[in-house]
TIROMI-263386 format. One record per residue: z, x, y of N, C-alpha, C, O, CB in turn; residue number from 1. Coordinates in steps of 0.1 Angstrom, whole numbers, plus 5000, padded with zeros to 4 digits. Glycine has a CB too. Layout:
N
r nZ:Z&nX:X&nY:Y&caZ:Z&caX:X&caY:Y&cZ:Z&cX:X&cY:Y&oZ:Z&oX:X&oY:Y&cbZ:Z&cbX:X&cbY:Y&num:NUM $
...
// end
This chain:
83
r nZ:7388&nX:0198&nY:1697&caZ:7390&caX:0190&caY:1709&cZ:7404&cX:0191&cY:1714&oZ:7405&oX:0192&oY:1727&cbZ:7386&cbX:0175&cbY:1705&num:1 $
r nZ:7414&nX:0190&nY:1706&caZ:7427&caX:0192&caY:1711&cZ:7430&cX:0206&cY:1716&oZ:7437&oX:0208&oY:1726&cbZ:7437&cbX:0189&cbY:1699&num:2 $
r nZ:7423&nX:0216&nY:1710&caZ:7424&caX:0229&caY:1715&cZ:7419&cX:0231&cY:1729&oZ:7425&oX:0239&oY:1737&cbZ:7417&cbX:0239&cbY:1706&num:3 $
r nZ:7410&nX:0223&nY:1733&caZ:7405&caX:0223&caY:1747&cZ:7415&cX:0218&cY:1757&oZ:7415&oX:0223&oY:1768&cbZ:7392&cbX:0215&cbY:1748&num:4 $
r nZ:7423&nX:0209&nY:1753&caZ:7434&caX:0204&caY:1762&cZ:7444&cX:0215&cY:1765&oZ:7449&oX:0216&oY:1776&cbZ:7441&cbX:0193&cbY:1755&num:5 $
r nZ:7446&nX:0224&nY:1755&caZ:7456&caX:0235&caY:1758&cZ:7451&cX:0245&cY:1768&oZ:7459&oX:0252&oY:1774&cbZ:7459&cbX:0242&cbY:1745&num:6 $
r nZ:7438&nX:0246&nY:1770&caZ:7432&caX:0256&caY:1779&cZ:7432&cX:0251&cY:1793&oZ:7430&oX:0258&oY:1803&cbZ:7418&cbX:0259&cbY:1775&num:7 $
r nZ:7435&nX:0238&nY:1795&caZ:7435&caX:0232&caY:1809&cZ:7446&cX:0237&cY:1817&oZ:7458&oX:0236&oY:1813&cbZ:7435&cbX:0216&cbY:1808&num:8 $
r nZ:7444&nX:0244&nY:1828&caZ:7455&caX:0250&caY:1836&cZ:7465&cX:0241&cY:1843&oZ:7476&oX:0245&oY:1845&cbZ:7449&cbX:0259&cbY:1846&num:9 $
r nZ:7461&nX:0229&nY:1846&caZ:7470&caX:0220&caY:1853&cZ:7478&cX:0211&cY:1844&oZ:7485&oX:0202&oY:1849&cbZ:7462&cbX:0212&cbY:1863&num:10 $
r nZ:7478&nX:0213&nY:1831&caZ:7485&caX:0205&caY:1822&cZ:7500&cX:0207&cY:1822&oZ:7504&oX:0219&oY:1823&cbZ:7480&cbX:0208&cbY:1807&num:11 $
r nZ:7507&nX:0197&nY:1823&caZ:7522&caX:0198&caY:1823&cZ:7527&cX:0204&cY:1811&oZ:7521&oX:0203&oY:1800&cbZ:7528&cbX:0184&cbY:1825&num:12 $
r nZ:7538&nX:0212&nY:1812&caZ:7544&caX:0219&caY:1800&cZ:7549&cX:0210&cY:1789&oZ:7547&oX:0213&oY:1777&cbZ:7555&cbX:0228&cbY:1805&num:13 $
r nZ:7554&nX:0198&nY:1793&caZ:7559&caX:0189&caY:1783&cZ:7547&cX:0183&cY:1775&oZ:7547&oX:0181&oY:1763&cbZ:7567&cbX:0177&cbY:1789&num:14 $
r nZ:7536&nX:0181&nY:1782&caZ:7524&caX:0176&caY:1776&cZ:7518&cX:0186&cY:1766&oZ:7513&oX:0183&oY:1756&cbZ:7513&cbX:0171&cbY:1786&num:15 $
r nZ:7518&nX:0199&nY:1771&caZ:7513&caX:0210&caY:1762&cZ:7521&cX:0211&cY:1750&oZ:7516&oX:0213&oY:1739&cbZ:7514&cbX:0223&cbY:1770&num:16 $
r nZ:7534&nX:0209&nY:1751&caZ:7543&caX:0210&caY:1739&cZ:7540&cX:0198&cY:1729&oZ:7539&oX:0200&oY:1717&cbZ:7558&cbX:0209&cbY:1743&num:17 $
r nZ:7538&nX:0186&nY:1735&caZ:7534&caX:0175&caY:1726&cZ:7520&cX:0177&cY:1720&oZ:7518&oX:0173&oY:1708&cbZ:7534&cbX:0162&cbY:1735&num:18 $
r nZ:7511&nX:0183&nY:1727&caZ:7498&caX:0186&caY:1721&cZ:7499&cX:0196&cY:1710&oZ:7493&oX:0195&oY:1700&cbZ:7488&cbX:0191&cbY:1732&num:19 $
r nZ:7508&nX:0206&nY:1712&caZ:7510&caX:0216&caY:1701&cZ:7516&cX:0209&cY:1688&oZ:7512&oX:0213&oY:1677&cbZ:7520&cbX:0227&cbY:1706&num:20 $
r nZ:7525&nX:0200&nY:1690&caZ:7531&caX:0193&caY:1679&cZ:7521&cX:0184&cY:1672&oZ:7520&oX:0184&oY:1660&cbZ:7543&cbX:0185&cbY:1684&num:21 $
r nZ:7513&nX:0178&nY:1680&caZ:7502&caX:0169&caY:1674&cZ:7492&cX:0178&cY:1666&oZ:7487&oX:0175&oY:1656&cbZ:7495&cbX:0161&cbY:1685&num:22 $
r nZ:7489&nX:0190&nY:1672&caZ:7480&caX:0199&caY:1666&cZ:7485&cX:0204&cY:1652&oZ:7478&oX:0205&oY:1643&cbZ:7477&cbX:0211&cbY:1675&num:23 $
r nZ:7498&nX:0207&nY:1652&caZ:7504&caX:0211&caY:1639&cZ:7504&cX:0200&cY:1629&oZ:7502&oX:0203&oY:1617&cbZ:7519&cbX:0216&cbY:1641&num:24 $
r nZ:7506&nX:0188&nY:1633&caZ:7505&caX:0177&caY:1623&cZ:7491&cX:0175&cY:1618&oZ:7489&oX:0173&oY:1606&cbZ:7509&cbX:0164&cbY:1630&num:25 $
r nZ:7481&nX:0177&nY:1626&caZ:7467&caX:0176&caY:1622&cZ:7464&cX:0188&cY:1613&oZ:7457&oX:0186&oY:1603&cbZ:7457&cbX:0176&cbY:1634&num:26 $
r nZ:7469&nX:0200&nY:1617&caZ:7466&caX:0212&caY:1609&cZ:7472&cX:0211&cY:1595&oZ:7466&oX:0216&oY:1585&cbZ:7472&cbX:0224&cbY:1616&num:27 $
r nZ:7484&nX:0204&nY:1594&caZ:7490&caX:0202&caY:1580&cZ:7481&cX:0194&cY:1571&oZ:7480&oX:0197&oY:1559&cbZ:7503&cbX:0196&cbY:1582&num:28 $
r nZ:7474&nX:0185&nY:1577&caZ:7466&caX:0176&caY:1569&cZ:7451&cX:0181&cY:1567&oZ:7445&oX:0179&oY:1556&cbZ:7466&cbX:0162&cbY:1575&num:29 $
r nZ:7446&nX:0187&nY:1577&caZ:7432&caX:0191&caY:1577&cZ:7430&cX:0205&cY:1582&oZ:7424&oX:0208&oY:1593&cbZ:7423&cbX:0182&cbY:1586&num:30 $
r nZ:7436&nX:0215&nY:1575&caZ:7436&caX:0228&caY:1580&cZ:7422&cX:0235&cY:1581&oZ:7420&oX:0244&oY:1588&cbZ:7445&cbX:0237&cbY:1571&num:31 $
r nZ:7413&nX:0230&nY:1573&caZ:7399&caX:0236&caY:1573&cZ:7391&cX:0232&cY:1585&oZ:7381&oX:0238&oY:1589&cbZ:7392&cbX:0232&cbY:1561&num:32 $
r nZ:7395&nX:0221&nY:1592&caZ:7388&caX:0216&caY:1604&cZ:7394&cX:0220&cY:1617&oZ:7388&oX:0217&oY:1628&cbZ:7387&cbX:0201&cbY:1603&num:33 $
r nZ:7405&nX:0227&nY:1617&caZ:7412&caX:0231&caY:1629&cZ:7410&cX:0246&cY:1632&oZ:7410&oX:0254&oY:1623&cbZ:7427&cbX:0228&cbY:1629&num:34 $
r nZ:7409&nX:0249&nY:1645&caZ:7408&caX:0263&caY:1650&cZ:7422&cX:0267&cY:1653&oZ:7428&oX:0263&oY:1663&cbZ:7398&cbX:0264&cbY:1662&num:35 $
r nZ:7427&nX:0276&nY:1646&caZ:7441&caX:0281&caY:1647&cZ:7442&cX:0291&cY:1658&oZ:7453&oX:0294&oY:1663&cbZ:7446&cbX:0286&cbY:1634&num:36 $
r nZ:7431&nX:0297&nY:1663&caZ:7432&caX:0308&caY:1673&cZ:7437&cX:0303&cY:1686&oZ:7444&oX:0310&oY:1693&cbZ:7418&cbX:0314&cbY:1675&num:37 $
r nZ:7433&nX:0291&nY:1690&caZ:7438&caX:0285&caY:1703&cZ:7453&cX:0282&cY:1702&oZ:7460&oX:0283&oY:1712&cbZ:7430&cbX:0272&cbY:1707&num:38 $
r nZ:7457&nX:0278&nY:1690&caZ:7471&caX:0276&caY:1688&cZ:7479&cX:0289&cY:1689&oZ:7490&oX:0290&oY:1695&cbZ:7474&cbX:0269&cbY:1675&num:39 $
r nZ:7474&nX:0300&nY:1683&caZ:7481&caX:0313&caY:1684&cZ:7482&cX:0318&cY:1698&oZ:7491&oX:0326&oY:1701&cbZ:7473&cbX:0323&cbY:1675&num:40 $
r nZ:7472&nX:0315&nY:1706&caZ:7472&caX:0320&caY:1720&cZ:7484&cX:0314&cY:1728&oZ:7489&oX:0320&oY:1737&cbZ:7459&cbX:0317&cbY:1727&num:41 $
r nZ:7489&nX:0302&nY:1723&caZ:7500&caX:0296&caY:1730&cZ:7513&cX:0304&cY:1729&oZ:7522&oX:0301&oY:1736&cbZ:7502&cbX:0282&cbY:1725&num:42 $
r nZ:7514&nX:0313&nY:1719&caZ:7526&caX:0321&caY:1717&cZ:7527&cX:0331&cY:1728&oZ:7537&oX:0337&oY:1730&cbZ:7526&cbX:0327&cbY:1704&num:43 $
r nZ:7516&nX:0333&nY:1736&caZ:7516&caX:0342&caY:1747&cZ:7515&cX:0334&cY:1761&oZ:7510&oX:0340&oY:1770&cbZ:7505&cbX:0352&cbY:1746&num:44 $
r nZ:7518&nX:0322&nY:1761&caZ:7517&caX:0313&caY:1773&cZ:7527&cX:0318&cY:1783&oZ:7536&oX:0325&oY:1781&cbZ:7520&cbX:0298&cbY:1769&num:45 $
r nZ:7524&nX:0314&nY:1796&caZ:7533&caX:0319&caY:1807&cZ:7545&cX:0311&cY:1807&oZ:7556&oX:0315&oY:1812&cbZ:7525&cbX:0317&cbY:1820&num:46 $
r nZ:7545&nX:0299&nY:1802&caZ:7557&caX:0290&caY:1802&cZ:7566&cX:0293&cY:1790&oZ:7561&oX:0293&oY:1778&cbZ:7553&cbX:0275&cbY:1803&num:47 $
r nZ:7579&nX:0295&nY:1792&caZ:7588&caX:0298&caY:1781&cZ:7589&cX:0287&cY:1771&oZ:7591&oX:0289&oY:1759&cbZ:7601&cbX:0302&cbY:1786&num:48 $
r nZ:7589&nX:0275&nY:1776&caZ:7591&caX:0263&caY:1767&cZ:7579&cX:0262&cY:1757&oZ:7580&oX:0259&oY:1745&cbZ:7593&cbX:0250&cbY:1775&num:49 $
r nZ:7567&nX:0264&nY:1762&caZ:7555&caX:0263&caY:1754&cZ:7555&cX:0274&cY:1744&oZ:7551&oX:0272&oY:1732&cbZ:7542&cbX:0264&cbY:1763&num:50 $
r nZ:7559&nX:0286&nY:1748&caZ:7560&caX:0297&caY:1738&cZ:7570&cX:0294&cY:1727&oZ:7567&oX:0297&oY:1716&cbZ:7564&cbX:0310&cbY:1746&num:51 $
r nZ:7581&nX:0289&nY:1731&caZ:7592&caX:0285&caY:1721&cZ:7587&cX:0275&cY:1711&oZ:7589&oX:0277&oY:1699&cbZ:7604&cbX:0280&cbY:1728&num:52 $
r nZ:7580&nX:0265&nY:1716&caZ:7575&caX:0254&caY:1707&cZ:7564&cX:0260&cY:1698&oZ:7564&oX:0257&oY:1686&cbZ:7570&cbX:0242&cbY:1715&num:53 $
r nZ:7556&nX:0269&nY:1703&caZ:7545&caX:0275&caY:1695&cZ:7551&cX:0284&cY:1684&oZ:7546&oX:0284&oY:1673&cbZ:7535&cbX:0283&cbY:1704&num:54 $
r nZ:7561&nX:0291&nY:1687&caZ:7567&caX:0300&caY:1678&cZ:7574&cX:0292&cY:1667&oZ:7574&oX:0295&oY:1655&cbZ:7577&cbX:0310&cbY:1684&num:55 $
r nZ:7581&nX:0281&nY:1671&caZ:7588&caX:0273&caY:1661&cZ:7578&cX:0266&cY:1652&oZ:7580&oX:0265&oY:1639&cbZ:7596&cbX:0262&cbY:1668&num:56 $
r nZ:7567&nX:0261&nY:1657&caZ:7557&caX:0255&caY:1648&cZ:7550&cX:0265&cY:1639&oZ:7548&oX:0262&oY:1627&cbZ:7546&cbX:0248&cbY:1657&num:57 $
r nZ:7548&nX:0277&nY:1645&caZ:7542&caX:0288&caY:1637&cZ:7551&cX:0291&cY:1625&oZ:7546&oX:0293&oY:1614&cbZ:7539&cbX:0300&cbY:1645&num:58 $
r nZ:7564&nX:0293&nY:1628&caZ:7573&caX:0297&caY:1617&cZ:7574&cX:0285&cY:1607&oZ:7576&oX:0288&oY:1595&cbZ:7587&cbX:0300&cbY:1623&num:59 $
r nZ:7574&nX:0273&nY:1611&caZ:7575&caX:0261&caY:1603&cZ:7563&cX:0261&cY:1593&oZ:7564&oX:0259&oY:1581&cbZ:7576&cbX:0248&cbY:1611&num:60 $
r nZ:7551&nX:0262&nY:1599&caZ:7539&caX:0262&caY:1591&cZ:7538&cX:0274&cY:1581&oZ:7533&oX:0272&oY:1570&cbZ:7526&cbX:0262&cbY:1599&num:61 $
r nZ:7544&nX:0285&nY:1585&caZ:7544&caX:0297&caY:1576&cZ:7554&cX:0294&cY:1565&oZ:7551&oX:0298&oY:1553&cbZ:7548&cbX:0309&cbY:1584&num:62 $
r nZ:7565&nX:0288&nY:1568&caZ:7575&caX:0286&caY:1557&cZ:7570&cX:0275&cY:1547&oZ:7574&oX:0276&oY:1535&cbZ:7588&cbX:0281&cbY:1563&num:63 $
r nZ:7562&nX:0266&nY:1552&caZ:7556&caX:0256&caY:1543&cZ:7544&cX:0262&cY:1535&oZ:7539&oX:0255&oY:1527&cbZ:7552&cbX:0244&cbY:1551&num:64 $
r nZ:7541&nX:0274&nY:1538&caZ:7529&caX:0281&caY:1531&cZ:7516&cX:0274&cY:1535&oZ:7507&oX:0275&oY:1527&cbZ:7531&cbX:0281&cbY:1516&num:65 $
r nZ:7515&nX:0268&nY:1546&caZ:7503&caX:0262&caY:1551&cZ:7495&cX:0272&cY:1559&oZ:7483&oX:0273&oY:1559&cbZ:7506&cbX:0249&cbY:1559&num:66 $
r nZ:7502&nX:0280&nY:1567&caZ:7496&caX:0290&caY:1576&cZ:7500&cX:0304&cY:1571&oZ:7512&oX:0307&oY:1568&cbZ:7501&cbX:0288&cbY:1591&num:67 $
r nZ:7490&nX:0312&nY:1569&caZ:7492&caX:0326&caY:1566&cZ:7492&cX:0334&cY:1578&oZ:7482&oX:0337&oY:1585&cbZ:7482&cbX:0331&cbY:1555&num:68 $
r nZ:7504&nX:0339&nY:1582&caZ:7505&caX:0347&caY:1595&cZ:7512&cX:0360&cY:1592&oZ:7520&oX:0361&oY:1582&cbZ:7513&cbX:0339&cbY:1605&num:69 $
r nZ:7509&nX:0370&nY:1600&caZ:7516&caX:0383&caY:1599&cZ:7530&cX:0382&cY:1605&oZ:7531&oX:0378&oY:1616&cbZ:7507&cbX:0394&cbY:1607&num:70 $
r nZ:7540&nX:0385&nY:1597&caZ:7554&caX:0384&caY:1601&cZ:7556&cX:0393&cY:1613&oZ:7565&oX:0390&oY:1621&cbZ:7563&cbX:0386&cbY:1589&num:71 $
r nZ:7550&nX:0404&nY:1613&caZ:7551&caX:0414&caY:1624&cZ:7547&cX:0407&cY:1638&oZ:7554&oX:0409&oY:1648&cbZ:7543&cbX:0426&cbY:1622&num:72 $
r nZ:7536&nX:0400&nY:1637&caZ:7532&caX:0393&caY:1650&cZ:7542&cX:0383&cY:1654&oZ:7545&oX:0381&oY:1666&cbZ:7518&cbX:0386&cbY:1648&num:73 $
r nZ:7547&nX:0375&nY:1644&caZ:7557&caX:0365&caY:1648&cZ:7570&cX:0371&cY:1653&oZ:7576&oX:0366&oY:1662&cbZ:7560&cbX:0356&cbY:1635&num:74 $
r nZ:7574&nX:0382&nY:1647&caZ:7586&caX:0389&caY:1651&cZ:7585&cX:0395&cY:1665&oZ:7595&oX:0395&oY:1673&cbZ:7590&cbX:0400&cbY:1641&num:75 $
r nZ:7573&nX:0399&nY:1668&caZ:7570&caX:0405&caY:1682&cZ:7573&cX:0394&cY:1693&oZ:7577&oX:0397&oY:1703&cbZ:7556&cbX:0410&cbY:1683&num:76 $
r nZ:7570&nX:0382&nY:1689&caZ:7571&caX:0371&caY:1699&cZ:7585&cX:0365&cY:1700&oZ:7589&oX:0358&oY:1709&cbZ:7562&cbX:0360&cbY:1696&num:77 $
r nZ:7594&nX:0369&nY:1690&caZ:7607&caX:0364&caY:1690&cZ:7616&cX:0370&cY:1700&oZ:7625&oX:0364&oY:1706&cbZ:7614&cbX:0366&cbY:1676&num:78 $
r nZ:7613&nX:0383&nY:1704&caZ:7620&caX:0390&caY:1714&cZ:7613&cX:0387&cY:1727&oZ:7602&oX:0392&oY:1730&cbZ:7621&cbX:0405&cbY:1712&num:79 $
r nZ:7619&nX:0378&nY:1735&caZ:7612&caX:0373&caY:1748&cZ:7619&cX:0379&cY:1760&oZ:7631&oX:0378&oY:1761&cbZ:7613&cbX:0358&cbY:1748&num:80 $
r nZ:7612&nX:0387&nY:1768&caZ:7618&caX:0393&caY:1780&cZ:7623&cX:0383&cY:1791&oZ:7631&oX:0386&oY:1799&cbZ:7609&cbX:0403&cbY:1786&num:81 $
r nZ:7617&nX:0370&nY:1790&caZ:7621&caX:0360&caY:1800&cZ:7634&cX:0353&cY:1797&oZ:7639&oX:0346&oY:1806&cbZ:7610&cbX:0350&cbY:1801&num:82 $
r nZ:7639&nX:0355&nY:1785&caZ:7652&caX:0348&caY:1782&cZ:7664&cX:0356&cY:1785&oZ:7675&oX:0352&oY:1783&cbZ:7652&cbX:0344&cbY:1767&num:83 $
// end
């Protein structure tokens, strides 16, 4: 349900960032019930702030050993051509 909010095109970027943070909190507690693919797509969002928050949350969940992610994928997103 929260993942559907992220797909809404007219959503403000601050609201998207807050939804991502809420999603990560829910994922920490109930990782089996959350779809992580919609979260991963936010690392390729058009807005730089949303991408930054998604990368920070992804690295945080990876460091906590909650999320198993490919470090190569994460490193690819660290080099941002928009910055």
